[in-house]
C-alpha positions as CSV (number, residue, x, y, z in Angstrom):
1,E,18.8,-13.5,0.8
2,S,20.2,-10.1,0.0
3,D,19.7,-10.7,-3.7
4,T,16.2,-11.7,-2.9
5,Q,15.5,-8.5,-1.0
6,L,16.9,-6.5,-3.9
7,G,14.5,-8.3,-6.2
8,Y,11.4,-7.8,-4.0
9,Y,12.0,-4.3,-2.6
10,G,14.6,-2.8,-4.9
11,D,16.9,-2.1,-1.9
12,L,19.3,-4.4,0.0
13,S,18.9,-2.5,3.3
14,I,15.2,-3.2,3.6
15,V,14.4,-5.8,6.3
16,P,10.8,-7.3,6.3
17,N,8.8,-7.4,9.6
18,P,8.7,-10.9,11.0
19,A,5.8,-13.2,10.1
20,S,4.7,-13.2,13.7
21,D,3.5,-9.6,13.2
22,F,0.7,-10.7,10.9
23,T,-2.2,-13.0,10.7
24,F,-2.1,-14.5,7.3
25,D,-4.2,-16.7,5.0
26,P,-1.9,-18.9,3.0
27,E,-4.7,-20.2,0.7
28,T,-5.2,-16.7,-0.7
29,G,-1.9,-15.1,0.1
30,T,-3.7,-12.4,2.1
31,I,-2.6,-10.5,5.2
32,L,-5.7,-10.5,7.4
33,K,-4.4,-8.4,10.2
34,Y,-1.3,-6.6,11.4
35,I,-0.7,-7.4,15.1
36,G,2.8,-5.9,15.5
37,L,3.9,-2.7,17.1
38,S,6.2,-1.1,14.5
39,E,5.6,2.5,13.5
40,K,7.1,1.7,10.1
41,V,6.1,-1.7,8.6
42,V,7.9,-3.6,5.9
43,V,5.4,-6.2,4.5
44,P,7.1,-9.5,4.0
45,Y,7.2,-10.9,0.4
46,S,6.4,-14.4,1.7
47,I,5.2,-16.0,4.9
48,D,5.9,-19.7,5.5
49,G,6.9,-20.1,1.9
50,V,3.7,-18.5,0.5
51,F,3.9,-15.2,-1.5
52,V,2.1,-12.3,0.1
53,E,-0.2,-11.1,-2.7
54,N,-3.0,-9.2,-1.0
55,I,-3.4,-6.7,1.9
56,G,-6.7,-7.7,3.4
57,V,-9.8,-5.7,4.3
58,D,-9.3,-3.7,7.6
59,S,-5.9,-5.2,8.0
60,F,-4.3,-2.0,9.4
61,V,-7.4,0.1,9.9
62,N,-7.2,2.8,12.6
63,N,-3.7,1.9,13.6
64,I,-2.6,5.4,14.7
65,N,0.9,4.2,15.4
66,L,1.5,3.4,11.7
67,T,3.5,6.2,10.0
68,G,5.1,4.2,7.1
69,V,4.6,1.1,5.1
70,T,6.8,-0.6,2.5
71,F,5.4,-3.1,0.1
72,P,7.2,-5.9,-1.8
73,N,6.5,-6.3,-5.5
74,T,4.4,-9.4,-4.9
75,I,1.4,-7.4,-3.7
76,K,-1.5,-7.3,-6.2
77,S,-4.3,-5.7,-4.3
78,I,-4.9,-3.5,-1.3
79,G,-8.3,-4.2,0.3
80,N,-11.2,-2.0,1.4
81,D,-10.4,0.2,4.5
82,A,-6.9,-1.4,4.7
83,F,-5.1,1.7,5.9
84,R,-8.0,3.9,6.8
85,G,-7.3,6.1,9.8
86,T,-3.6,5.4,10.0
87,R,-0.9,8.1,10.1
88,L,1.1,7.4,6.9
89,S,2.9,10.4,5.4
90,T,4.0,9.2,2.0
91,L,3.0,6.2,-0.1
92,T,4.8,4.4,-2.9
93,L,3.1,1.5,-4.6
94,P,5.1,-1.2,-6.3
95,N,4.5,-2.0,-9.9
96,S,2.7,-5.2,-9.0
97,V,-0.3,-3.5,-7.3
98,E,-3.3,-3.5,-9.6
99,T,-6.3,-2.5,-7.4
100,L,-6.9,-0.2,-4.5
101,G,-10.1,-1.0,-2.6
102,D,-12.8,1.3,-1.4
103,Y,-11.6,3.7,1.4
104,S,-8.2,1.9,1.3
105,F,-6.3,5.1,2.4
106,Y,-9.3,7.1,3.6
107,S,-9.1,9.7,6.4
108,I,-5.3,10.0,6.7
109,P,-4.7,13.7,7.3
110,T,-0.9,13.1,7.4
111,L,-0.7,11.5,3.9
112,T,0.7,14.1,1.5
113,T,2.4,12.3,-1.3
114,V,1.4,9.3,-3.3
115,T,3.2,7.6,-6.2
116,T,1.5,4.7,-8.0
117,G,3.4,1.9,-9.7
118,T,3.1,1.0,-13.4
119,G,0.6,-1.8,-12.9
120,L,-2.2,0.0,-11.2
121,K,-5.5,-0.4,-13.1
122,K,-8.3,0.6,-10.7
123,I,-8.7,3.1,-7.9
124,N,-12.0,2.4,-6.1
125,T,-14.4,4.7,-4.2
126,C,-12.9,7.3,-1.8
127,A,-9.5,5.5,-1.9
128,F,-7.7,8.8,-1.0
129,A,-10.6,10.9,0.3
130,N,-10.1,13.0,3.4
131,T,-6.3,12.9,3.3
132,G,-3.7,15.7,3.3
133,L,-2.7,14.8,-0.3
134,T,-0.9,17.6,-2.0
135,K,0.8,15.5,-4.8
136,I,-0.2,12.3,-6.6
137,T,1.5,10.8,-9.6
138,L,-0.9,8.5,-11.5
139,N,0.5,5.9,-13.9
140,E,-0.2,5.5,-17.6
141,G,-2.1,2.2,-17.7
142,L,-4.6,3.2,-15.1
143,L,-8.1,2.4,-16.4
144,E,-10.6,3.5,-13.8
145,I,-10.9,6.2,-11.1
146,G,-13.8,5.6,-8.7
147,K,-16.1,8.2,-7.3
148,Q,-14.9,10.6,-4.7
149,S,-11.4,9.2,-5.0
150,F,-9.8,12.6,-4.2
151,Q,-12.6,14.2,-2.3
152,S,-11.5,16.7,0.5
153,T,-7.8,16.6,-0.3
154,K,-5.3,19.4,-0.7
155,L,-4.3,18.7,-4.4
156,E,-3.6,21.7,-6.6
157,I,-3.1,19.8,-9.8
158,L,-4.6,16.5,-10.9
159,T,-3.5,14.8,-14.1
160,I,-5.7,12.0,-15.4
161,P,-3.6,9.5,-17.4
162,S,-4.5,9.1,-21.1
163,T,-5.3,5.4,-20.5
164,V,-8.3,6.1,-18.2
165,T,-11.6,5.0,-19.7
166,T,-13.9,5.3,-16.7
167,L,-14.4,8.2,-14.3
168,G,-16.6,8.2,-11.2
169,T,-18.6,11.2,-10.0
170,Y,-17.5,13.9,-7.5
171,I,-13.8,12.8,-7.9
172,A,-12.5,16.0,-6.4
173,K,-15.5,17.2,-4.4
174,D,-14.6,19.7,-1.6
175,T,-11.0,19.9,-2.8
176,T,-11.0,23.7,-2.7
177,T,-7.2,23.9,-3.4
178,L,-7.5,22.3,-6.8
179,K,-6.6,24.7,-9.6
180,T,-6.0,22.6,-12.7
181,I,-7.2,19.2,-13.9
182,N,-5.4,17.8,-17.0
183,I,-7.7,15.4,-18.8
184,P,-7.2,13.4,-22.0
185,K,-9.5,14.5,-24.9
186,S,-10.8,11.0,-25.1
187,L,-12.8,11.6,-21.9
188,K,-14.3,14.9,-22.9
189,S,-17.7,13.4,-23.8
190,Q,-17.8,11.5,-20.5
191,V,-17.0,14.5,-18.4
192,F,-19.8,16.7,-19.8
193,A,-22.4,14.4,-21.3
194,S,-23.9,12.9,-18.3
195,Y,-22.9,14.9,-15.2
196,T,-21.2,18.2,-16.3
197,K,-18.9,19.5,-13.7
198,T,-20.0,17.0,-11.1
199,T,-17.5,14.6,-12.5
200,F,-15.0,16.6,-10.5
201,D,-17.4,18.9,-8.6
202,T,-14.8,21.7,-8.5
203,S,-14.1,25.1,-9.9
204,A,-10.7,24.1,-11.2
205,T,-9.8,24.7,-14.8
206,L,-10.2,21.7,-17.0
207,V,-7.3,21.4,-19.5
208,Y,-7.7,18.8,-22.3
209,Y,-4.6,17.2,-23.8
């Protein structure tokens, strides 16, 4: 069991919450709802022998007791509004996570630091909007950043990975703290051709690399 935990969490000391803390759909490997009372949740890597692969829509929404979450590296997607309105402070995504749903971490004023894993491909609309985000590390391999993803945050620097091919609009709208955005040259035409500064809607300096 300890070897298994090391494989799924990278740490032998991490103990998953019991299966009874969740409603779970074994056909899709999706956590539908968190019904436990823990302030810090460790999502199990399997429930009743089925791998946990998805965090469902609204599964932790408005849980104001929730201050921390640890994911196993079986998770592939985090659904719309999944952690909206919780009180997370930091977030580390495992390399297995490919998609973050609309508003998945929206309106979490306590959330300051986010590190994505190597597998993340798509950040959807308003995923981190209205948070206290001061630092986010985005992975090479990321393909798409949805509209208003970082609206009304406290970021000072935003670096768009060189692999990104699609940018939404108003990505950093109302993020008045933002000073610098590092953007790959490959996106230069996209930034200015269709919607000028409204790609980011900010007075920050755009630096191409």
